[in-house]
DSSP file (Angstrom, degrees, kcal/mol; ACC not computed):
  #  RESIDUE AA STRUCTURE BP1 BP2  ACC     N-H-->O    O-->H-N    N-H-->O    O-->H-N    TCO  KAPPA ALPHA  PHI   PSI    X-CA   Y-CA   Z-CA
    1    1 A M              0   0    0      0, 0.0     5,-0.0     0, 0.0     2,-0.0   0.000 360.0 360.0 360.0 125.8  101.2  -40.7   23.7
    2    2 A P    >>  -     0   0    0      0, 0.0     4,-1.2     0, 0.0     3,-0.6  -0.318 360.0-124.5 -65.9 150.3  104.9  -40.6   23.2
    3    3 A I  H 3> S+     0   0    0      1,-0.2     4,-2.4     2,-0.2     5,-0.2   0.856 109.6  63.1 -66.5 -33.4  107.2  -41.3   26.1
    4    4 A S  H 3> S+     0   0    0      1,-0.2     4,-2.4     2,-0.2    -1,-0.2   0.858  99.2  55.2 -60.9 -30.4  109.0  -38.0   25.5
    5    5 A A  H <> S+     0   0    0     -3,-0.6     4,-2.2     2,-0.2    -1,-0.2   0.905 107.9  48.5 -64.0 -40.5  105.8  -36.2   26.2
    6    6 A L  H  X S+     0   0    0     -4,-1.2     4,-2.4     2,-0.2    -2,-0.2   0.912 110.4  50.7 -64.0 -42.8  105.5  -38.0   29.6
    7    7 A V  H  X S+     0   0    0     -4,-2.4     4,-2.3     2,-0.2    -2,-0.2   0.910 109.9  51.4 -64.3 -43.0  109.2  -37.1   30.4
    8    8 A Q  H  X S+     0   0    0     -4,-2.4     4,-1.9     2,-0.2    -1,-0.2   0.914 109.0  49.7 -57.5 -44.1  108.4  -33.5   29.6
    9    9 A M  H  X S+     0   0    0     -4,-2.2     4,-1.0     1,-0.2    -2,-0.2   0.931 112.3  48.2 -61.7 -44.3  105.4  -33.5   31.9
   10   10 A G  H  X S+     0   0    0     -4,-2.4     4,-3.1     1,-0.2     3,-0.5   0.877 108.0  54.6 -61.4 -38.2  107.6  -35.0   34.7
   11   11 A T  H  < S+     0   0    0     -4,-2.3    -1,-0.2     1,-0.2    -2,-0.2   0.856 102.4  58.3 -67.1 -33.7  110.3  -32.4   34.0
   12   12 A A  H  < S+     0   0    0     -4,-1.9    -1,-0.2    -5,-0.2    -2,-0.2   0.854 116.3  34.4 -64.8 -30.4  107.6  -29.6   34.6
   13   13 A V  H  < S+     0   0    0     -4,-1.0    -2,-0.2    -3,-0.5    -1,-0.2   0.813 134.6  20.4 -93.6 -35.5  106.9  -31.0   38.1
   14   14 A N    ><  -     0   0    0     -4,-3.1     3,-2.1    -5,-0.2    -1,-0.3  -0.913  62.4-156.9-139.9 110.6  110.4  -32.1   39.0
   15   15 A P  T 3  S+     0   0    0      0, 0.0    -4,-0.1     0, 0.0    -1,-0.1   0.704  89.3  71.9 -59.7 -22.7  113.5  -30.7   37.2
   16   16 A A  T 3  S+     0   0    0     -6,-0.1     2,-0.8    10,-0.1    -5,-0.1   0.583  76.7  93.7 -73.5  -6.0  115.6  -33.7   38.1
   17   17 A I    <   +     0   0    0     -3,-2.1    -3,-0.1    -7,-0.2     3,-0.1  -0.779  39.4 147.4 -86.9 116.1  113.6  -35.8   35.6
   18   18 A T        +     0   0    0     -2,-0.8     2,-0.3     1,-0.3    -1,-0.2   0.568  61.4   8.3-123.3 -16.7  115.5  -35.8   32.4
   19   19 A N  S  > S-     0   0    0    -12,-0.1     4,-2.0     1,-0.0    -1,-0.3  -0.897  88.9 -80.3-154.7-177.9  114.8  -39.2   30.8
   20   20 A L  H  > S+     0   0    0     -2,-0.3     4,-2.1     1,-0.2     5,-0.2   0.871 123.6  54.9 -59.4 -41.2  112.7  -42.3   31.2
   21   21 A G  H  > S+     0   0    0      1,-0.2     4,-2.3     2,-0.2    -1,-0.2   0.910 111.0  43.2 -61.7 -45.5  115.0  -43.8   33.8
   22   22 A T  H  > S+     0   0    0      1,-0.2     4,-2.8     2,-0.2     5,-0.2   0.808 109.7  58.7 -72.8 -28.1  114.8  -40.7   36.1
   23   23 A L  H  X>S+     0   0    0     -4,-2.0     5,-1.5     2,-0.2     4,-1.5   0.921 109.9  43.5 -63.2 -43.1  111.1  -40.5   35.5
   24   24 A I  I  <>S+     0   0    0     -4,-2.1     5,-2.5     3,-0.2    -2,-0.2   0.918 118.1  43.5 -68.7 -44.4  110.7  -43.9   36.9
   25   25 A V  I  <5S+     0   0    0     -4,-2.3    -2,-0.2     1,-0.2    -1,-0.2   0.893 123.5  33.6 -71.9 -37.2  113.0  -43.4   39.8
   26   26 A F  I  <5S+     0   0    0     -4,-2.8    -1,-0.2    -5,-0.1    -2,-0.2   0.537 135.0  16.7 -99.6  -7.3  111.8  -39.9   40.9
   27   27 A A  I  X5S+     0   0    0     -4,-1.5     4,-1.4    -5,-0.2    -3,-0.2   0.677 123.0  42.0-126.9 -52.3  108.1  -40.2   40.0
   28   28 A V  I  ><S+     0   0    0     -5,-1.5     4,-2.2     2,-0.2    -3,-0.2   0.916 114.1  47.4 -68.8 -47.5  106.7  -43.7   39.5
   29   29 A I  H  ><S+     0   0    0     -5,-2.5     4,-2.7     2,-0.2     5,-0.2   0.943 113.3  46.1 -63.2 -54.1  108.5  -45.5   42.3
   30   30 A P  H  > S+     0   0    0      0, 0.0     4,-2.4     0, 0.0    -1,-0.2   0.903 112.5  52.6 -55.6 -41.1  107.6  -43.0   45.0
   31   31 A F  H  X S+     0   0    0     -4,-1.4     4,-2.6     1,-0.2    -2,-0.2   0.940 110.9  45.5 -58.5 -50.8  104.1  -42.8   43.9
   32   32 A N  H  X S+     0   0    0     -4,-2.2     4,-2.2     2,-0.2    -1,-0.2   0.824 111.2  52.2 -70.2 -31.6  103.6  -46.5   44.0
   33   33 A L  H  X S+     0   0    0     -4,-2.7     4,-2.0     2,-0.2    -1,-0.2   0.948 112.1  46.6 -64.5 -45.2  105.3  -46.9   47.4
   34   34 A L  H  X S+     0   0    0     -4,-2.4     4,-2.4     1,-0.2    -2,-0.2   0.916 113.0  48.8 -60.5 -44.4  103.0  -44.3   48.8
   35   35 A K  H  X S+     0   0    0     -4,-2.6     4,-2.6     1,-0.2     5,-0.2   0.897 110.9  51.6 -63.0 -41.3   99.9  -45.9   47.2
   36   36 A G  H  X S+     0   0    0     -4,-2.2     4,-1.6     1,-0.2    -1,-0.2   0.862 110.1  47.5 -66.3 -33.8  100.9  -49.3   48.5
   37   37 A V  H  X S+     0   0    0     -4,-2.0     4,-2.6     2,-0.2     5,-0.2   0.906 113.2  48.6 -70.6 -41.2  101.3  -48.0   52.1
   38   38 A M  H  X S+     0   0    0     -4,-2.4     4,-2.3     1,-0.2     5,-0.2   0.924 112.0  47.7 -68.9 -39.2   98.0  -46.2   52.0
   39   39 A V  H  X S+     0   0    0     -4,-2.6     4,-2.2     2,-0.2    -1,-0.2   0.880 112.0  52.4 -69.3 -32.5   96.1  -49.2   50.6
   40   40 A S  H  X S+     0   0    0     -4,-1.6     4,-2.5    -5,-0.2    -2,-0.2   0.941 110.4  46.6 -61.9 -50.6   97.8  -51.4   53.3
   41   41 A V  H  X S+     0   0    0     -4,-2.6     4,-2.3     1,-0.2     5,-0.2   0.929 112.7  48.6 -61.6 -45.3   96.8  -49.2   56.1
   42   42 A I  H  X S+     0   0    0     -4,-2.3     4,-2.4    -5,-0.2    -1,-0.2   0.900 112.4  50.2 -63.8 -39.7   93.2  -48.9   54.8
   43   43 A T  H  X S+     0   0    0     -4,-2.2     4,-2.5    -5,-0.2    -2,-0.2   0.902 110.2  48.7 -62.4 -43.7   93.0  -52.7   54.5
   44   44 A V  H  X S+     0   0    0     -4,-2.5     4,-1.6     2,-0.2    -2,-0.2   0.946 113.5  47.5 -61.3 -49.5   94.3  -53.3   58.0
   45   45 A L  H  X S+     0   0    0     -4,-2.3     4,-1.0     1,-0.2    -2,-0.2   0.899 117.1  41.8 -57.9 -47.5   91.8  -50.8   59.4
   46   46 A L  H  X S+     0   0    0     -4,-2.4     4,-1.8     1,-0.2    -1,-0.2   0.822 109.7  57.2 -73.6 -32.2   88.9  -52.3   57.5
   47   47 A Y  H  X S+     0   0    0     -4,-2.5     4,-2.2     1,-0.2    -1,-0.2   0.860 101.8  57.0 -68.3 -33.8   89.9  -55.9   58.1
   48   48 A K  H  < S+     0   0    0     -4,-1.6    -1,-0.2     1,-0.2    -2,-0.2   0.891 113.1  41.0 -66.0 -37.8   89.8  -55.4   61.9
   49   49 A K  H  < S+     0   0    0     -4,-1.0    -1,-0.2     1,-0.2     4,-0.2   0.782 121.8  39.5 -79.4 -25.6   86.2  -54.2   61.6
   50   50 A V  H >X S+     0   0    0     -4,-1.8     4,-1.9     1,-0.1     3,-0.8   0.649  92.7  87.4 -95.6 -18.1   85.0  -56.8   59.1
   51   51 A S  H 3X S+     0   0    0     -4,-2.2     4,-1.7     1,-0.3    -1,-0.1   0.848  85.2  52.5 -58.7 -42.2   87.0  -59.8   60.5
   52   52 A P  H 34 S+     0   0    0      0, 0.0    -1,-0.3     0, 0.0     4,-0.2   0.865 110.6  49.6 -61.4 -34.4   84.3  -60.9   63.0
   53   53 A I  H X4 S+     0   0    0     -3,-0.8     3,-0.9    -4,-0.2    -2,-0.2   0.901 111.8  48.0 -71.8 -38.2   81.7  -61.0   60.2
   54   54 A L  H 3< S+     0   0    0     -4,-1.9    -1,-0.2     1,-0.2    -3,-0.1   0.767 107.7  54.9 -72.8 -24.2   84.0  -63.0   58.0
   55   55 A H  T 3<        0   0    0     -4,-1.7    -1,-0.2     1,-0.2    -2,-0.2   0.382 360.0 360.0 -89.3   2.0   84.8  -65.6   60.7
   56   56 A K    <         0   0    0     -3,-0.9    -1,-0.2    -4,-0.2    -2,-0.1   0.494 360.0 360.0 -78.2 360.0   81.2  -66.4   61.4
């Protein structure tokens, strides 16, 4: 899949995306930050429940 097609898809969602650089800044980075926070929160919540079992 050509990168220009990805940029066009990003432009359809967010008109501020005009090239690969703006695609990374306005689409990739925010998604990865959100995903990282969600995974961290889930891990902390699960670790508290599983910790006693792991420390036996």
